[in-house]
C-alpha positions as CSV (number, residue, x, y, z in Angstrom):
1,M,-30.0,-38.6,22.3
2,P,-28.1,-40.9,20.4
3,I,-25.5,-40.0,18.0
4,R,-26.1,-40.3,14.4
5,R,-23.7,-40.0,11.3
6,L,-25.0,-37.0,9.0
7,P,-26.2,-37.8,5.6
8,P,-23.3,-36.7,3.0
9,E,-25.4,-34.0,1.4
10,T,-26.2,-32.3,5.0
11,V,-22.3,-32.8,5.6
12,N,-21.6,-31.0,2.4
13,R,-23.5,-28.4,3.0
14,I,-22.4,-27.6,6.4
15,A,-18.9,-27.6,4.8
16,A,-19.9,-25.2,2.2
17,G,-20.7,-22.6,5.1
18,E,-17.0,-22.3,5.8
19,V,-15.7,-22.6,2.1
20,V,-18.8,-20.6,0.1
21,E,-19.4,-17.6,1.9
22,R,-21.2,-15.3,-1.0
23,P,-20.8,-15.8,-4.6
24,A,-17.2,-14.3,-4.6
25,S,-16.1,-17.1,-2.6
26,A,-17.4,-19.6,-4.8
27,V,-15.8,-17.4,-7.8
28,K,-12.4,-17.3,-6.0
29,E,-12.3,-21.0,-5.5
30,L,-13.2,-21.7,-9.5
31,V,-10.8,-19.4,-10.8
32,E,-7.8,-20.9,-8.4
33,N,-8.8,-24.1,-9.7
34,A,-8.3,-22.4,-13.3
35,L,-5.2,-21.4,-12.5
36,D,-3.8,-24.3,-11.1
37,A,-4.5,-25.8,-14.2
38,G,-2.4,-23.9,-16.2
39,A,-5.0,-21.3,-17.8
40,T,-3.5,-18.8,-19.7
41,R,-7.0,-17.0,-20.4
42,L,-9.7,-17.0,-17.9
43,E,-13.4,-15.4,-18.8
44,I,-15.8,-15.0,-16.0
45,Q,-19.6,-14.0,-16.2
46,A,-21.9,-13.3,-13.4
47,D,-25.7,-12.5,-13.6
48,G,-27.5,-11.3,-10.3
49,G,-24.5,-10.7,-8.4
50,G,-23.6,-14.4,-8.8
51,L,-26.8,-15.6,-7.0
52,T,-28.7,-16.4,-10.5
53,R,-25.5,-17.3,-12.4
54,I,-21.9,-18.0,-12.4
55,L,-19.6,-19.0,-15.4
56,I,-16.1,-19.7,-15.5
57,A,-14.4,-20.8,-18.9
58,D,-10.4,-21.3,-19.1
59,D,-8.0,-23.0,-21.4
60,G,-6.3,-25.2,-18.8
61,H,-5.4,-28.6,-19.3
62,G,-8.9,-29.9,-18.8
63,M,-10.1,-33.3,-17.3
64,G,-11.2,-36.6,-18.9
65,P,-14.5,-38.1,-17.9
66,D,-13.0,-40.2,-15.4
67,Q,-11.6,-37.1,-13.6
68,L,-14.6,-35.5,-14.0
69,A,-16.8,-38.1,-11.5
70,L,-13.9,-37.4,-8.8
71,A,-13.6,-33.9,-9.2
72,I,-17.1,-33.4,-7.5
73,E,-16.1,-35.8,-4.5
74,R,-15.1,-34.2,-1.4
75,H,-11.2,-34.3,-0.8
76,A,-10.7,-35.4,-4.1
77,T,-7.8,-33.2,-5.7
78,S,-4.9,-33.1,-8.3
79,K,-3.0,-30.6,-6.3
80,L,-1.5,-33.1,-3.6
81,E,0.6,-36.2,-4.3
82,P,1.0,-39.0,-1.8
83,D,4.5,-40.2,-1.0
84,D,5.6,-44.3,-1.3
85,A,4.0,-44.6,2.3
86,G,0.8,-43.0,1.2
87,D,1.2,-40.1,3.4
88,V,0.7,-36.3,1.9
89,D,2.8,-33.5,3.3
90,L,0.8,-30.5,4.2
91,L,3.8,-28.7,4.7
92,R,4.9,-28.1,1.3
93,I,1.5,-26.6,-0.5
94,A,2.8,-25.0,-4.0
95,T,-0.7,-24.7,-5.4
96,L,-3.5,-22.2,-4.6
97,G,-6.0,-25.0,-4.0
98,F,-5.3,-28.2,-2.3
99,R,-8.2,-29.2,0.0
100,G,-10.4,-30.5,-2.7
101,E,-13.8,-29.1,-1.1
102,A,-14.5,-26.1,-3.8
103,L,-16.6,-28.3,-6.3
104,P,-18.6,-30.5,-4.0
105,S,-19.5,-27.7,-1.6
106,I,-20.6,-25.4,-4.5
107,G,-22.5,-28.6,-5.8
108,S,-24.0,-28.9,-2.6
109,V,-25.9,-25.3,-2.3
110,G,-26.4,-24.6,-5.8
111,R,-26.8,-26.2,-9.6
112,L,-23.4,-26.9,-10.9
113,T,-22.3,-28.2,-14.2
114,L,-18.9,-29.1,-15.0
115,T,-17.7,-29.2,-18.6
116,S,-14.0,-30.1,-20.0
117,R,-12.0,-31.5,-22.7
118,A,-8.4,-32.9,-21.7
119,K,-5.7,-31.5,-23.7
120,G,-5.2,-34.1,-26.5
121,Q,-8.7,-35.5,-26.6
122,S,-11.2,-34.8,-29.1
123,D,-14.4,-35.5,-27.2
124,A,-15.5,-33.3,-24.2
125,H,-17.9,-34.2,-21.4
126,A,-19.7,-33.1,-18.6
127,I,-21.3,-33.7,-15.0
128,T,-24.0,-31.8,-13.2
129,V,-24.7,-31.8,-9.4
130,D,-27.8,-30.4,-8.2
131,G,-28.1,-29.9,-4.6
132,G,-25.9,-32.4,-3.7
133,Q,-27.4,-35.1,-6.0
134,T,-24.9,-36.0,-8.9
135,R,-25.9,-37.2,-12.4
136,P,-23.8,-39.3,-14.4
137,V,-21.3,-38.1,-16.7
138,G,-22.1,-37.7,-20.4
139,P,-20.8,-36.3,-23.7
140,A,-20.9,-32.3,-24.0
141,A,-20.0,-29.6,-26.6
142,F,-17.0,-27.5,-25.5
143,P,-16.1,-24.6,-27.7
144,G,-12.3,-24.7,-27.4
145,P,-9.6,-27.1,-27.8
146,H,-9.2,-27.9,-24.0
147,G,-9.7,-26.5,-20.6
148,A,-12.9,-26.7,-18.6
149,R,-16.3,-24.7,-18.1
150,V,-17.9,-24.3,-14.8
151,E,-21.3,-23.1,-14.8
152,V,-23.0,-22.4,-11.4
153,R,-27.0,-21.1,-11.1
154,D,-29.2,-20.6,-8.2
155,L,-26.2,-20.6,-5.9
156,F,-27.6,-21.3,-2.1
157,Y,-31.1,-22.5,-3.5
158,A,-30.5,-25.2,-1.2
159,T,-29.6,-23.4,1.9
160,P,-32.4,-20.7,2.2
161,A,-31.2,-19.4,5.7
162,R,-28.0,-18.5,3.9
163,L,-29.6,-16.8,0.8
164,K,-31.3,-14.8,3.4
165,F,-28.0,-13.2,4.7
166,M,-26.9,-12.2,1.0
167,K,-26.3,-8.5,0.4
168,S,-27.8,-6.8,-2.7
169,E,-27.0,-7.8,-6.1
170,R,-24.9,-4.9,-6.6
171,A,-23.0,-5.3,-3.5
172,E,-22.6,-8.9,-4.4
173,A,-21.4,-8.2,-8.1
174,M,-18.9,-5.5,-6.3
175,A,-17.3,-8.1,-4.1
176,I,-16.9,-10.7,-7.1
177,S,-15.3,-7.8,-8.8
178,E,-12.8,-7.2,-6.3
179,E,-12.2,-10.5,-6.3
180,I,-11.3,-11.0,-9.9
181,K,-9.0,-7.7,-9.3
182,R,-6.9,-9.4,-6.7
183,Q,-6.2,-12.6,-9.0
184,A,-5.4,-10.4,-11.7
185,M,-2.9,-8.7,-10.0
186,A,-1.2,-11.9,-8.8
187,H,-1.3,-13.5,-12.5
188,E,-0.2,-10.8,-14.7
189,A,0.6,-13.3,-17.7
190,V,-3.2,-14.7,-17.7
191,A,-5.7,-12.9,-19.6
192,F,-9.0,-11.9,-17.6
193,T,-12.5,-10.9,-19.0
194,L,-15.3,-10.3,-16.7
195,D,-18.8,-9.4,-17.6
196,L,-21.5,-8.8,-15.1
197,D,-25.2,-8.7,-16.0
198,G,-23.9,-8.9,-19.5
199,R,-21.7,-5.9,-19.3
200,T,-18.3,-6.0,-19.6
201,T,-16.6,-4.2,-16.8
202,L,-12.9,-5.7,-17.1
203,R,-10.8,-6.9,-20.1
204,L,-7.0,-7.3,-19.0
205,P,-4.9,-8.8,-21.9
206,A,-1.8,-11.0,-20.6
207,E,1.2,-9.2,-19.8
208,S,4.9,-10.5,-20.0
209,P,6.2,-11.9,-16.7
210,G,8.1,-9.7,-14.4
211,A,8.0,-6.0,-12.8
212,G,7.2,-4.2,-16.3
213,G,4.2,-6.4,-16.9
214,R,3.1,-6.4,-13.4
215,L,3.2,-2.8,-13.2
216,K,1.1,-2.1,-16.5
217,R,-1.3,-4.7,-14.9
218,L,-1.5,-2.4,-11.8
219,A,-2.1,0.4,-13.8
220,A,-4.9,-1.2,-15.5
221,L,-6.4,-2.0,-12.3
222,L,-5.8,1.0,-10.1
223,G,-5.2,3.7,-12.3
224,R,-2.4,5.6,-14.1
225,D,-1.7,7.5,-10.8
226,F,-0.8,4.6,-8.8
227,E,1.5,3.9,-11.6
228,A,2.9,7.2,-11.8
229,N,3.4,7.2,-8.1
230,A,4.3,3.7,-7.1
231,L,8.1,2.6,-5.8
232,L,9.4,-0.7,-6.9
233,I,10.1,-2.8,-4.2
234,D,12.4,-5.8,-4.7
235,Q,14.3,-7.3,-1.5
236,S,15.2,-10.6,-0.2
237,R,16.5,-11.9,3.1
238,D,17.2,-15.5,4.2
239,G,15.4,-16.9,1.5
240,V,12.4,-14.5,1.7
241,R,11.7,-12.5,-1.1
242,L,9.3,-8.9,-1.4
243,S,8.6,-7.7,-4.5
244,G,5.9,-5.3,-5.5
245,Y,4.9,-1.8,-5.5
246,A,4.2,1.0,-2.6
247,G,3.1,4.3,-3.3
248,L,4.7,7.9,-2.1
249,P,3.2,9.0,1.4
250,T,1.6,12.2,-0.5
251,Y,-0.3,9.3,-2.8
252,S,-2.1,7.9,0.3
253,R,-6.0,7.1,1.1
254,G,-8.5,7.3,3.9
255,N,-8.8,3.7,4.1
256,A,-6.9,0.5,3.7
257,A,-8.9,-0.7,0.8
258,H,-6.0,0.0,-1.5
259,Q,-3.7,-2.2,0.3
260,Y,-3.2,-5.7,-1.5
261,L,-1.1,-8.6,-0.2
262,F,-0.2,-11.8,-1.7
263,V,1.7,-14.7,-0.2
264,N,3.2,-17.4,-3.2
265,G,0.3,-15.6,-5.1
266,R,-2.1,-15.9,-2.7
267,P,-4.6,-13.1,-2.1
268,V,-4.3,-13.2,1.8
269,R,-5.9,-10.8,4.9
270,D,-2.9,-11.0,7.4
271,R,-2.7,-8.9,10.3
272,L,1.3,-9.4,10.7
273,L,1.6,-8.0,7.0
274,Q,-0.9,-5.4,7.5
275,G,0.8,-4.1,10.6
276,A,4.5,-4.2,8.8
277,L,2.9,-2.2,6.2
278,R,1.6,0.8,8.7
279,G,4.8,0.3,10.6
280,A,6.9,1.3,7.5
281,Y,5.1,4.4,7.1
282,A,4.8,5.8,10.3
283,D,6.9,8.3,10.1
284,F,5.3,9.8,6.9
285,L,1.6,9.6,7.6
286,A,-1.1,10.6,9.9
287,R,-2.8,8.0,11.6
288,D,-6.3,8.2,9.7
289,R,-4.2,8.2,6.3
290,H,-3.3,4.6,4.7
291,P,-0.5,3.7,2.2
292,A,-1.3,2.4,-0.9
293,A,0.6,-0.9,-1.9
294,V,0.3,-3.9,-3.6
295,L,3.0,-6.5,-2.1
296,F,4.1,-10.1,-3.4
297,L,5.7,-12.3,-0.5
298,E,7.6,-15.4,-1.7
299,I,8.7,-17.9,0.7
300,D,9.4,-21.5,1.1
301,P,6.0,-23.3,1.3
302,L,7.7,-25.2,4.6
303,Y,7.9,-21.9,6.3
304,V,4.2,-21.0,5.8
305,D,0.8,-22.3,6.5
306,V,-1.9,-21.8,4.7
307,N,-4.1,-24.4,6.1
308,V,-5.3,-22.2,8.7
309,H,-9.2,-22.0,7.5
310,P,-11.1,-23.4,4.8
311,A,-11.0,-20.1,2.6
312,K,-7.3,-20.2,2.8
313,A,-7.4,-16.3,3.1
314,E,-5.3,-16.5,6.2
315,V,-1.8,-17.4,6.8
316,R,0.6,-18.1,9.4
317,F,4.2,-17.8,9.4
318,R,7.1,-19.9,11.1
319,D,9.4,-16.8,11.4
320,P,7.2,-13.5,11.8
321,T,9.8,-11.4,13.0
322,L,11.9,-12.1,9.8
323,V,9.1,-11.2,7.7
324,R,7.9,-8.0,9.5
325,G,11.6,-6.8,9.4
326,L,11.8,-7.7,5.4
327,I,8.9,-5.6,5.0
328,V,9.5,-2.6,7.2
329,G,13.1,-2.8,5.8
330,A,12.2,-2.8,2.1
331,L,9.6,0.0,2.3
332,R,11.6,2.1,4.2
333,H,14.4,1.6,1.7
334,A,12.2,2.5,-1.2
335,L,10.8,5.7,0.5
336,A,14.4,6.7,0.9
337,G,15.4,6.0,-2.1
338,A,12.5,8.4,-3.5
339,G,14.1,11.5,-1.8
340,H,12.2,14.6,-1.7
341,R,10.0,13.3,-4.6
342,A,6.3,13.9,-3.9
343,S,3.1,12.3,-5.6
344,T,1.7,13.9,-9.3
345,T,-1.6,14.3,-8.0
346,V,-0.4,16.9,-5.8
347,A,-0.1,19.3,-8.8
348,A,-3.2,17.7,-10.4
349,D,-5.2,18.6,-7.1
350,A,-3.6,21.9,-7.1
351,L,-4.7,22.7,-10.6
352,A,-8.1,21.4,-9.8
353,G,-8.3,24.3,-7.2
354,F,-7.6,27.0,-9.8
355,R,-10.7,28.9,-11.1
356,P,-10.4,31.1,-14.3
357,H,-11.1,35.0,-13.6
358,D,-14.8,35.7,-14.3
359,G,-15.3,39.1,-12.5
360,P,-14.5,42.7,-13.6
361,A,-11.5,43.3,-15.8
362,Y,-8.4,44.5,-13.6
363,S,-7.2,48.3,-14.7
364,P,-4.2,49.3,-12.8
365,T,-3.9,53.1,-11.9
366,S,-1.4,55.3,-13.0
367,A,0.5,54.9,-9.8
368,S,0.5,51.4,-9.3
369,A,1.3,50.6,-13.0
370,Q,4.8,52.1,-12.6
371,G,7.6,50.2,-12.1
372,F,6.8,47.0,-14.4
373,S,10.0,45.8,-15.7
374,G,8.8,42.5,-17.7
375,W,11.7,40.4,-16.0
376,A,10.5,36.9,-16.2
377,G,6.9,37.6,-16.3
378,W,7.4,39.3,-12.8
379,A,7.0,42.8,-11.7
380,A,9.9,44.6,-10.5
381,P,10.4,45.5,-6.4
382,Q,10.0,48.7,-5.5
383,P,13.2,50.3,-4.4
384,S,12.5,51.5,-1.1
385,T,10.2,48.5,0.1
386,G,10.8,45.5,-2.1
387,V,7.2,44.6,-2.9
388,L,5.4,44.3,-6.1
389,P,3.3,47.3,-7.2
390,G,-0.4,47.0,-6.0
391,L,0.7,44.2,-3.4
392,N,0.3,44.3,0.3
393,E,3.6,43.7,1.8
394,R,2.4,41.1,4.1
395,S,0.9,39.0,1.2
396,A,3.8,39.1,-1.3
397,R,7.2,39.7,-1.4
398,V,9.7,39.6,-4.0
399,E,13.4,39.5,-3.3
400,E,15.5,42.4,-4.3
401,A,18.6,41.9,-6.5
402,W,20.7,39.5,-4.1
403,K,24.3,40.5,-3.1
404,P,26.0,38.5,-5.9
405,A,29.4,37.0,-4.3
406,E,28.8,36.8,-0.5
407,E,25.1,35.3,-0.3
408,L,25.9,32.9,-3.3
409,R,29.0,31.7,-2.0
410,D,27.6,28.5,-0.3
411,F,25.9,27.5,-3.6
412,R,27.4,25.0,-6.0
413,A,30.3,26.3,-8.2
414,G,29.5,27.0,-11.5
415,I,25.9,28.5,-11.8
416,S,25.3,31.4,-13.7
417,T,23.9,34.6,-12.2
418,T,22.3,37.8,-14.1
419,G,23.8,41.1,-13.2
420,N,21.4,41.5,-10.4
421,G,22.1,38.1,-8.8
422,Y,19.2,36.1,-9.8
423,V,20.3,32.7,-10.5
424,D,19.6,31.5,-14.2
425,D,20.7,28.0,-14.7
426,F,18.3,25.4,-12.7
427,G,20.2,22.3,-14.0
428,D,21.5,20.9,-10.7
429,Y,18.6,22.2,-9.0
430,P,15.3,20.0,-9.0
431,L,13.5,22.3,-6.5
432,G,14.9,25.7,-8.7
433,A,16.2,28.8,-7.2
434,A,13.8,31.1,-4.8
435,R,12.1,34.2,-6.4
436,A,9.2,35.3,-4.1
437,Q,7.8,34.5,-0.4
438,L,3.9,34.9,-0.4
439,H,2.4,35.4,3.0
440,G,5.3,34.5,5.1
441,T,4.6,31.2,4.7
442,Y,5.3,29.9,1.0
443,I,8.5,30.3,-0.9
444,V,7.8,30.4,-4.8
445,A,10.9,28.7,-6.7
446,Q,11.5,28.9,-10.5
447,T,12.7,25.7,-12.4
448,R,13.7,25.2,-15.6
449,D,10.5,24.2,-16.8
450,G,8.0,25.3,-14.3
451,L,7.6,26.8,-11.0
452,V,7.5,25.1,-7.3
453,V,5.5,26.4,-4.3
454,V,6.8,25.1,-1.0
455,D,5.3,25.3,2.5
456,Q,8.4,26.5,4.6
457,H,7.3,25.1,8.0
458,A,6.0,21.6,6.7
459,A,9.3,21.5,4.7
460,H,11.8,22.9,7.6
461,E,9.8,20.1,10.0
462,R,10.4,17.3,8.0
463,L,14.3,18.3,7.7
464,V,14.5,18.8,11.7
465,Y,12.6,15.6,12.2
466,E,14.8,13.6,10.1
467,R,18.1,15.1,11.7
468,M,16.5,14.0,15.3
469,K,15.7,10.5,13.9
470,A,19.5,10.3,12.7
471,Q,20.7,11.2,15.9
472,M,18.6,8.5,17.6
473,A,19.6,6.1,15.0
474,Q,23.5,6.7,16.4
475,G,22.6,5.8,19.8
476,S,22.9,9.2,21.3
477,V,19.5,9.2,23.0
478,V,19.7,11.3,26.2
479,R,18.3,9.6,29.2
480,Q,16.8,10.9,32.5
481,A,17.2,9.0,35.6
482,L,14.0,8.6,37.7
483,L,13.9,10.1,40.9
484,S,12.9,6.5,42.2
485,P,13.1,3.7,40.2
486,E,9.9,1.9,39.0
487,V,8.9,-1.7,39.5
488,V,6.3,-3.2,36.7
489,E,4.7,-6.4,37.7
490,L,4.2,-8.6,34.5
491,D,4.1,-12.3,34.2
492,Q,6.9,-14.1,34.0
493,A,7.4,-14.9,30.1
494,E,6.8,-10.8,29.6
495,A,9.6,-10.3,32.1
496,D,11.7,-12.4,30.8
497,R,11.3,-11.2,27.1
498,V,11.9,-7.5,28.2
499,V,14.9,-8.4,30.2
500,A,16.4,-10.1,26.9
501,K,16.2,-7.0,25.3
502,A,18.0,-4.8,27.7
503,E,20.7,-4.0,25.6
504,E,18.4,-2.7,22.8
505,L,16.5,-1.1,25.0
506,A,19.2,0.8,26.7
507,Q,20.3,1.9,23.3
508,L,16.9,3.4,23.0
509,G,17.4,5.4,26.4
510,L,15.2,2.8,28.5
511,I,17.2,1.1,31.4
512,V,15.5,-2.3,32.6
513,E,16.9,-4.8,34.8
514,P,15.3,-8.1,36.7
515,F,13.5,-7.3,39.9
516,G,12.3,-10.8,41.3
517,A,9.9,-13.3,39.5
518,G,7.8,-11.5,37.3
519,A,9.0,-8.1,37.4
520,V,11.0,-5.6,35.8
521,L,12.9,-2.4,37.3
522,V,12.8,0.7,35.3
523,R,16.2,3.2,36.2
524,E,16.0,5.5,33.7
525,T,13.9,6.7,30.5
526,P,14.6,8.4,27.3
527,A,14.8,12.4,28.1
528,L,12.3,13.1,24.8
529,L,9.5,11.2,26.5
530,G,9.5,13.6,29.6
531,D,7.3,12.7,32.3
532,T,6.0,9.6,30.7
533,D,3.9,6.7,32.1
534,V,6.3,3.9,32.8
535,Q,4.2,1.0,33.6
536,G,2.3,1.6,30.7
537,L,5.2,2.0,28.4
538,V,6.9,-1.2,29.7
539,R,3.6,-3.2,29.3
540,D,3.3,-2.0,25.7
541,I,6.7,-3.1,25.1
542,A,5.9,-6.3,26.5
543,D,3.2,-6.8,24.3
544,D,5.3,-5.8,21.3
545,L,7.9,-8.1,21.8
546,S,5.3,-11.0,22.6
547,E,3.6,-10.3,19.1
548,H,6.6,-8.9,17.1
549,G,9.7,-10.0,19.0
550,S,10.4,-5.9,18.6
551,A,9.8,-2.9,21.1
552,L,7.9,-0.9,18.6
553,A,5.9,0.8,21.3
554,L,9.3,2.6,22.6
555,T,10.2,3.5,19.1
556,E,7.0,4.6,18.1
557,R,6.7,6.8,21.1
558,L,10.0,8.5,20.7
559,G,9.3,9.1,16.7
560,E,5.9,10.8,18.0
561,V,7.9,13.1,20.4
562,C,10.8,13.6,17.6
563,G,7.6,14.3,15.3
564,T,6.1,17.1,17.9
565,M,9.8,18.5,19.1
566,A,10.5,19.0,15.1
567,C,7.0,20.5,14.4
568,H,7.9,23.3,17.4
569,G,11.6,23.4,16.4
570,S,11.1,24.5,12.6
571,V,10.6,27.7,10.8
572,R,7.1,29.1,11.7
573,A,4.7,30.1,9.2
574,G,4.5,33.9,8.9
575,R,8.5,34.3,9.2
576,V,10.0,36.0,6.4
577,L,13.2,34.6,4.8
578,S,15.9,36.0,2.8
579,A,16.8,34.8,-0.9
580,P,19.8,32.7,1.0
581,E,17.6,31.2,3.6
582,M,15.2,30.2,1.2
583,N,17.6,28.5,-1.2
584,A,19.4,26.8,1.5
585,L,15.9,25.2,2.8
586,L,15.5,23.9,-1.2
587,R,18.7,22.6,-1.2
588,Q,18.5,20.7,2.2
589,M,15.3,19.5,1.0
590,E,16.9,18.0,-2.2
591,A,19.2,16.5,-0.1
592,T,16.9,14.9,2.5
593,P,15.0,11.8,2.1
594,H,11.0,11.8,2.6
595,S,11.3,15.6,2.4
596,G,8.5,15.6,-0.2
597,Q,5.9,15.2,2.5
598,C,5.9,16.5,6.4
599,N,5.8,14.1,9.3
600,H,1.7,13.8,8.8
601,G,1.8,12.9,5.2
602,R,0.9,16.2,3.8
603,P,3.0,17.4,0.9
604,T,5.6,19.8,1.4
605,Y,5.7,21.5,-2.1
606,V,3.7,21.5,-5.0
607,E,5.4,21.6,-8.7
608,L,3.6,23.2,-11.7
609,K,4.9,22.4,-14.9
610,L,5.0,25.2,-17.8
611,A,2.4,23.3,-19.7
612,D,-0.1,23.2,-16.7
613,L,0.5,26.9,-16.4
614,E,-0.5,27.4,-20.0
615,K,-3.3,25.5,-19.8
616,L,-4.9,27.7,-17.0
617,F,-4.3,30.5,-19.1
618,G,-6.1,28.7,-22.3
619,R,-2.4,29.2,-24.1
620,K,-2.8,25.3,-24.8
């Protein structure tokens, strides 16, 4: 068959399939155009999931009539400037858009009207593209002093096949809303308004640029809980800066929908960034839990390629190892700085589990009513058993008067005690002083303005795990020699990468050496791993070195083993602890980073304020 040139209208429709996949894609392209034009206020309207009508209005610098005619031509853009030789540098793209495909692509599959008034001009003009057919530029009315107004009707009417693959109007409207949220996160200094089917669903005022304004914007989009449980991230390395906010491990989610990643202000979906985020939380979350985070990466455009796909949602880094290391390091630094802090939602979830008593009133018998002293609202222990009157000994136990000198000698000097040895001053103790143990599992501590309930097994598990990690970090990983060294066959490039990292692997307890072409010899493995699959371990390490440049497989396996050993080596539920033991556990938690959650991301303690307790009893 002879080769033919396709008509321009057909070419535009084919290209539109990559650029405009759905209404949300059209909204994304038009919003990015407005932001590149210096808009400080954006109004977005969508009807019928964006298939019936889309309207984007901005107060950017606008366009004159001559520019309108160019704007709807393919690969015509104001974002790239040629040099003196006429060449365009695609390696230094500093704008959100640059391909010059959005407007002609949308106009080829729908009915597009672009109205604009340039800054400093008195007249406004408009141009219309209907299914690829362009009408001349003409005068038009424009409500503002300058800016642009893009209206799209009957999207995909010119490509009925694509229209059949659209989801429901509700699903398309939700996709538009999510897209606007992403853009609003990245540009806190811009005001956004979103109307869906005539109803305002989002109204965001402009915030001051910087961390404070960004957190306000994120709180408006993700909720006050995110604001209360987010850790500030701001780290730089070799000219690359990572900023934003990441949630505490106990503020985790069942999926990755609350992870937002931006590169130079551009929302992206990148496996490297998502993998780095997962790796940073590997010690704190179970595999089915995901952290909440909004991260902004600022990098020289020369070191990132945004021209991977017409949708511009994927990027490639020149030095992925640097980027991954920065993300993991910055997040772990922030998590370590959080100390024993747990999310505020833990207390809210606990309070939600309480129900007011609606059964018959409790009337204590004359025998069990004896012995109440009223100290701090607690019943005094019986002299013979140390158990609250009327409570089973296995269910609850309140410590008898502590021996004042010898059992408290390890606590900080200057803490005052009452005559029976109870600690009164909680100022230096964020987790308070132990008062009781329930069911041999939960420690109840009194703070200055409330109480704390600690899961003793989960808390001690984290303490043991952190201690074992510290030993591993110091290079004291015990190795075990294989009875017969094992040869692992790899391709030559993989073998070279593994051998090149032999010194680092030795610090983790794995001794490897070259063994001919395309093979390595393993002589020793970390004792923590026990009888491990050496072949699978080395191949996983080779894959990690190929993709990330670091031996994540071995590190993660050692981490998993440490977690298992910590679980088996920690204080078990059901073990009765003395008051000094309980207080020692609380003090260690306060001094140990990440102690607010166990190795699986579950909270180790719940804190309730007096105001919360008063609400439970209707006192407020």
